[in-house]
C-alpha positions in Angstrom: 4.6 21.7 250.8 7.9 19.6 251.0 7.2 15.9 251.4 9.2 13.2 253.1 10.2 11.9 249.9 11.6 15.2 248.7 13.6 15.9 251.9 15.0 12.5 251.4 16.1 13.3 247.9 17.4 16.6 248.9 19.6 14.9 251.6 20.8 12.3 249.4 21.9 14.7 246.8 23.5 16.7 249.4 25.5 13.5 250.5 26.6 12.5 247.1 27.5 16.2 246.3 29.8 16.2 249.3 31.3 12.7 248.5 32.1 13.7 245.2 32.9 17.3 245.5 36.6 16.7 245.0 37.9 16.8 241.3 39.9 14.2 239.9 42.1 15.1 236.8 44.3 12.7 235.0 47.4 14.7 233.6 50.3 14.2 231.2 53.6 15.4 232.7 57.1 15.2 231.3 60.3 13.9 232.5 63.4 15.5 230.7 65.6 13.1 232.5 63.7 10.0 231.3 62.6 11.9 228.1 59.1 10.5 228.3 55.5 11.5 229.2 54.3 10.2 232.6 50.6 10.1 233.7 49.5 11.4 237.2 46.3 12.0 239.1 45.6 15.5 240.6 42.7 15.8 243.2 41.7 19.1 244.0 39.3 19.9 246.8 35.7 21.4 246.3 37.1 24.7 247.9 39.7 25.0 244.9 38.3 28.3 243.7 39.3 31.9 243.2 43.0 33.0 243.7 43.7 30.9 246.9 47.0 28.9 246.7 46.6 25.4 248.3 49.2 23.0 249.9 50.1 19.9 248.0 50.6 16.1 249.3 52.3 13.9 246.9 50.7 10.4 247.4 53.0 7.5 246.1 51.7 4.1 245.0 53.1 0.6 245.8 55.0 -1.9 243.7 53.0 -3.1 240.7 50.7 -0.2 241.2 50.1 2.9 239.1 49.1 6.4 239.2 45.3 5.6 239.3 45.7 3.2 242.4 44.7 5.7 245.0 41.6 7.0 243.2 40.3 3.5 242.3 41.0 1.7 245.4 40.7 4.3 248.2 37.3 5.6 248.0 37.7 7.9 251.2 40.4 9.8 249.3 38.0 12.6 247.6 36.2 13.2 251.0 39.6 13.4 252.9 40.9 15.8 250.4 37.8 17.9 250.9 38.0 17.9 254.6 41.6 18.9 254.8 41.7 21.3 251.6 44.8 20.0 250.1 45.8 19.2 246.5 47.0 15.6 246.2 49.1 14.4 243.4 49.4 10.7 242.7 52.4 10.0 240.2 53.3 7.0 238.3 56.3 5.6 239.8 56.5 2.6 237.1 56.5 -1.0 237.9 59.1 -1.3 240.8 60.9 1.9 240.6 61.4 2.1 244.4 61.6 6.1 243.4 65.4 5.8 242.9 67.6 7.2 240.4 68.9 4.0 239.4 72.6 3.5 238.9 71.7 0.3 236.7 69.0 1.6 234.4 68.8 5.2 233.2 65.3 4.8 232.1 64.6 4.9 235.9 65.1 8.3 237.2 62.3 8.7 239.6 63.9 10.6 242.3 64.7 13.4 239.8 61.1 13.0 238.3 59.1 13.2 241.5 61.2 15.6 243.7 62.3 18.1 240.9 60.3 17.7 237.5 57.0 16.8 238.8 56.9 19.4 241.6 57.8 22.1 239.0 55.0 20.9 236.7 52.3 20.8 239.5 53.5 24.4 240.8 53.3 25.6 237.2 49.8 24.3 236.3 47.9 24.6 239.7 47.5 27.3 242.5 50.0 25.9 245.0 52.0 27.1 248.0 55.3 26.9 246.1 57.6 26.1 249.1 58.6 23.3 251.5 56.0 24.8 253.8 53.3 23.9 251.6 54.4 20.5 250.2 54.2 17.1 251.8 55.0 13.5 250.5 53.7 10.1 251.7 52.7 6.8 250.1 52.2 3.0 250.7 54.7 0.1 250.6 57.1 1.0 247.9 55.7 4.3 247.9 56.1 4.6 251.8 59.8 3.9 251.1 59.9 6.4 248.2 58.3 9.2 250.3 60.7 9.0 253.2 63.6 8.3 250.8 62.7 11.5 248.6 62.0 13.7 251.7 65.3 12.9 253.6 67.3 13.7 250.5 65.2 16.8 249.6 64.5 18.6 252.6 64.5 21.8 250.6 61.5 20.6 248.6 59.2 18.8 251.3 58.2 19.8 254.7 56.6 16.8 255.9 56.5 13.3 254.9 54.8 10.0 255.9 54.9 6.3 255.2 52.0 3.6 255.3 53.4 0.1 255.5 56.5 1.2 253.9 59.5 -0.8 253.0 62.0 1.4 254.9 64.8 -1.3 254.9 65.1 -3.0 251.7 68.2 -5.2 252.7 66.2 -8.0 254.4 64.4 -8.5 250.9 67.2 -9.0 248.3 65.1 -11.1 245.9 61.9 -9.2 245.9 60.0 -6.6 244.1 62.6 -5.8 241.2 64.8 -3.9 243.7 68.1 -5.9 242.3 66.9 -4.4 238.8 67.5 -1.1 239.9 70.4 -1.4 242.3 72.2 -4.5 241.1 72.0 -7.6 243.3 72.6 -7.3 247.1 75.5 -9.8 246.8 77.5 -7.8 244.3 76.4 -4.3 245.4 75.9 -4.3 249.1 77.0 -0.6 249.2 74.4 0.5 246.8 71.7 -1.2 249.1 73.2 0.4 252.2 73.1 3.9 250.6 69.7 3.5 249.2 67.7 2.3 252.2 65.6 4.7 254.2 66.7 3.3 257.8 70.3 4.3 256.7 69.5 8.0 255.6 68.6 9.3 259.2 72.2 11.2 259.0 70.7 13.4 256.4 68.1 15.1 258.5 68.5 18.6 259.8 67.1 18.4 263.3 63.2 19.6 263.2 63.4 19.9 259.5 60.5 17.3 258.7 57.3 16.6 260.4 57.2 12.6 260.1 54.4 10.3 260.3 55.1 6.4 260.2 52.3 4.0 260.2 52.3 0.0 260.0 50.1 -2.8 260.7 50.9 -5.2 263.1 50.3 -8.2 260.7 52.3 -6.4 258.0 55.4 -8.4 256.7 57.0 -4.8 256.9 56.2 -4.3 260.5 59.7 -5.3 261.8 61.4 -3.0 259.7 59.2 -0.1 260.6 59.6 -0.8 264.3 63.4 -0.8 263.7 63.1 2.4 262.1 61.1 3.8 264.8 63.5 2.8 267.6 66.5 4.0 265.5 64.8 7.4 265.4 64.1 7.3 269.1 67.8 6.6 269.8 68.7 9.7 267.6 66.0 11.9 269.2 64.4 12.4 265.8 60.9 13.9 266.4 58.3 11.8 264.6 54.9 10.2 265.0 54.6 6.4 265.1 51.3 4.5 264.5 51.2 0.6 264.9 47.6 -0.9 265.0 46.1 -4.1 264.0 46.2 -4.6 260.2 47.9 -6.1 257.2 49.3 -4.9 253.9 46.2 -4.4 252.3 43.8 -1.6 251.0 41.4 -1.9 253.9 44.5 -0.9 256.2 45.6 1.9 253.6 41.9 3.5 253.3 42.2 3.9 256.9 45.7 5.1 257.0 45.4 7.7 254.3 42.9 9.7 256.7 45.4 9.9 259.5 48.3 11.0 256.9 46.6 13.8 255.3 45.1 15.1 258.7 48.9 15.0 259.9 49.8 17.1 256.7 47.0 19.5 257.3 48.2 20.2 260.9 51.5 20.8 259.5 50.5 23.2 256.8 48.3 25.1 259.5 51.6 25.5 261.7 53.3 27.3 258.7 50.7 30.0 258.5 51.9 33.3 259.9 50.1 34.9 263.1 
């Protein structure tokens, strides 16, 4: 006879099993362009079995963060990975790389690393859909800028992109977050800032090439640059989803936002399936 206590234990174990079903690997990748090993976290869903190939979402951290931020600070991530049956890759973007290939410091080539070297490494080590139809990229803050920057510049690699609280226009912040260390000062190198800020890269977009989701809280210090980007995209008739809701620049917001991002990416991937 099954007692109430036994039923409770079975239910508890079932819940714990579902919550922790996604597998988290910490891996060493290599960047030939920077001649160094770089850590990343790879989260695979519970359904990652057999010969099936899975789509991949590259999830970028913010300034002063690292590859482990998302798994340590967003407990919702594992459940969301399972719910959407995607692989999530969280690379290390170093302290304030902004995911540029820096014209100032050759040890910061994070555009080349993420868009080329890391994608190739992941495709060779995991069962992935090896095309833009099976790849998306998103991130928070510096990583939101990085995700759109890389997607706009590498539309052959990524089919969908998102941003959470992204620094999508760096020019209003000339003295913040080590950007000047990567590009030179805004006063001395304004053209570099103009050429490497997301809001000025819309001309690179092939119409309909990217599925885009931009999300920023109304209390965020990046809210104005995000609404500016949204309005500029509307003026140019660039299809995108835009979310603005109460919230600030913090993990409470991003724990919520990442669920929208992965659902959006999952819907993009589903649309790519034949038939």
